[in-house]
N, C-alpha and C positions, 0 to 999 in steps of 0.2 A: 222766438217764442219769449213772453216777457218774461220778468221775475215773477207776477202776482201768478201769471198761470200756469209755471214749475213748482211754484208752491202749491196751489190745487191742487195738483197733478199728484205732487208727493203726498201732501196729505191725505188724497182719497186711497191711493196705496196702501199709505200706512195704517187706515182705517179698515180697511179691509183684511191683510194681515194679523192686524188686532184678532177682528172677530172669528179668523180660522184658528189662530190660536188659542183664543180664550173662548169656544164654541160650549165647553162645554160646563160654564159658568154662565152661558148665556139661559135663560128659561125660554127662548123659542125656539132655540136650538138643540137642550139637552135630552139626552135618553136615556134618565136616570130614573128610579124608584126614590119613592121618599116612605121610608117604616119607621113606626113606632114600636118599643122595646120589644125584645123578645123574651121570650117564656119556653119554661125548662119543657113543658107538657103542650100540647095539643099543634098546631101549628106556631113557627118561633117567632112571627114579628105579623100587625097589621100591616098593612097597602095603605099608607094615607093618601098617597099620590103617583099615578103611574098604570092604572091598573088597564087602561087602552095600552099603553105601551107593553104590560105584558101580554096581553091578549095576541099583539101584532110579532111578538119573537117566539112566540109558542111553536115547536117544531108542528111538521103535521101526523106525526106519529100521535100525538097525544088530545090533538082535535076530536077524536070521536069521544072523549070522556067529557063529562060537562064538570070542570073543573072552576074552583070558585077562586076569583082573584081577587077577593078581598082579605086575604091570610096567603102566606107560603111557610116552605120549610126551607130551611139551609143544609145544602152541604157540608159546608164549613162555616159556622158560625164565627160574629162579630167579637172580638175579645182585647181591649185596650186595658192596661194599668190602669188612667181615670175610671175608666165605668167597665169594670171584671164581668157584670151581670148582661151587659148589654143593653140598658133599660133606654138608654138617651135615643133622640131620633138620627137617624141617620139617611144621607144619601147614596145609596148604592146602585153600579152596577154589575151586568153578568147574565148568566143565559139560562131558560128553564133546560134540564136534565133529565128530568123525569118526574112524577107526580106521586105523593103520599097521600095516605088515609089516616083517621084519626085513630078507629081501630081495625083490625083483619074483616074483613068482610062487610065495611063499610061502603056505600058508592058514592060516599062525596069525595071527591078529591079534589089536592091543594098541589098547586105547584109544586116542584123543589126545584130551588135555584141556587148556582153557582155564584158565590159574590167573586168575582175580579177585581174590583175597587170599592172602595167606603172611604167616606169622608161626615163628619158631625155637622151637621146643619146648622149651627151656629160658625162654625170657620166658613165654611159653604158661603154661608148669605153674607157673612162682613165682607169678603173675596168677590161674592159675586156682585153686590153692591158697588163696590169699589171700582169695577172695571166696567159695570154700568154708567157709573158717574163718567167717569175718566172720557168712555166713548161718547157721552153726549156733550159734554164740556167741547171734545175734539167737531163733533158734528158742528154745534154753534157755533165755533170759531171759524170753521169753514162755509157754513150759509151766510156768513157776516161779511166776509173776504168776496162771498160771489157777490152779495149785495154792494159790495163797494166797488167792485171791478163794473157793473153794471152800470150805476152812478157816474162814475169817472168814464164810460163810455158814452 
């Protein structure tokens, strides 16, 4: 095995390991919701992105209700020192644990969501684009090495 072949194999393995490690920051692998500002009344937040993901993680026991996935209630709310009311945009992960309605007797239900993890979108986007850029540079270098190997042969 030549030195270049070893570099190509090791480089490919490194890229695959990075994709596995950073899969939460890659948009095509992510299982996250993007929500806009929480409020004190009605549903707690508006779902900006991830409605189809919400539908897929809905338990079978809640599928018989006509849930509106455009907004959600939280079991545990987001509160940070820099954003005590949670009005910024966040990326959250968790699970649906029930349903809530705006008022008693209302047949319009929203998912009740338990937050496992949340990130502020600005921080998330900085990290995501850094990792995507790094992976693209590595793939570009690997492709150049493969082309150079073909030209040498």
